[in-house]
N, C-alpha and C positions, 0 to 999 in steps of 0.2 A: 324521265318526266314524272312528276308526282301523280299519284292515282287520281286526285281531284281534277287534274288537267286533261285526263284522257278524253278523247272526243267521241267515245262510244259509251253507251250505257252497258256496263259490265254486269253479268248475272250475279244474283245473290245465291248463297248456298241454299239448296233445296229447289231452285228454279228449274223448270223444265226447259230444255233447249231443243227447239225444232231444228230440222235440217236447214231451213232458211236462216235461222238465227246462228247456227253453227257456221254457215258461210260468211255471215257478217263478222263473226268473231275471228274466223281464219283470215279474213281480209285485214282486220285490225292488227293481228299479230304477224302478218305477212307470211302466212303458211300456204304459199302458192301451190305446192304439190297437193295439199289437201283440198284446196279450192277446185283444182282440176279433177281430182278423184271424185269429189262429191258431185260436181257438175256433170260428170260422165254417167252417173247413176244415182240421181237424187232420191229415187224411191227405194234404193237399196239400204237405206239407213233408218233406224228407229229414233224416236225422241230419246233424249237422255236427261237425267237429272244431275245437275252440277252439285257435287258433294264436297267441293273444296279439296282439302288434303285427305285423300281416301284413307280410310281405316282410323285416322286420328281426328279428334276434335281440333278445329283450326286454332282455337285459343291455346289449347294444350301444346300443339305442335309449335306455335310461335313462341311460347314460353320455353319449351325445350331448346329451341334453336336460338333464343335470345334475339328475335327479329320482330319487325312490325307485321302484325297479322294480315292487314290488307295487302301489303307487298307480297307476302308469302302466298296468300290465297289467289290474288288476281294477276300477279306477274310471274309466278312460278307454277302453282298448281293448275290454273286454268289453261295455259298453253300446253302443259303436259297432258292434261285430260283431253284436249282436242287432238293432240298427236296420237294418244292412245285410242280414243274413241273411233277415230277415222283412219287409223293405221291399216295397212294392207295385211290381211290374214296371212300368216306364215312368213312374213318378211322380218327375219330376225335382225338384219342389219338396220332397218328402219327403226325397229323397237330399241335397239341398243343406242342408236343415235339420239332418239327421244329421251332416253334416260341420261345420257351424257349431257344433253342440253339442260335437263332439269338440274343436274349437279352444278353446271356452270351458272345457271340462273340463281341457284341457292347461294353460290359464292359471290357472284357479281351484282345481282339485283337485291337479294335479301341480306347480303353481307354476313352470312353465317360462317362458321369455321369450317375448315377442310374436314375435320373429324366428323361433324354433323352432316355435312354435304355428302360425305362418303357413306355414312350410315343410311341416309335416305336413298342414295343411289343403290346400295346393296338391297335395301328393302323393296324398291320397285323392281329390281332385277328378279328377285325371288317371287314376290307377291303378284307381279303383273304378268307372269307367264301365261300365255294364251291357253295352254292345255288345262289350266285350273278352271277356266270358264266362269270366273267370278264377275260381279257387276262392274268391276273396274279393270279387268284384264285387257290385254292387247286386243284391239279391233272390237271393242264392246258395243259400239253403235251400229255395227253391221247387222242387218237382219239375217237370221239363220236360214 
């Protein structure tokens, strides 16, 4: 479905996402396990700021991958950020699955090459490690 036909107002880069907004986005992307998790403890999560492709400027990332920026940002990065933000602390299988889905989305939705999808996959495997405690690492929306 083209981005313009989406039936939800997707966030802009830099937009603050409340827990309520995160639930709407999870419903849109059919992330049922996250909906259940957030609903079970809605006060256990902090607001987050959507940064698009973490670490890279989205225009730059799209140019590197030779893909449409909106598709990259809204169909690949956003669902991955939701999976990461609301991931279960310490759940390495869930994190790996989120990264594999990102790779698949880069290949199938953004239509990038296997080489670049693999590079991005390895980048999130390394940079998204929970122990790093960065603003975009696994389970980053969970309150400490």
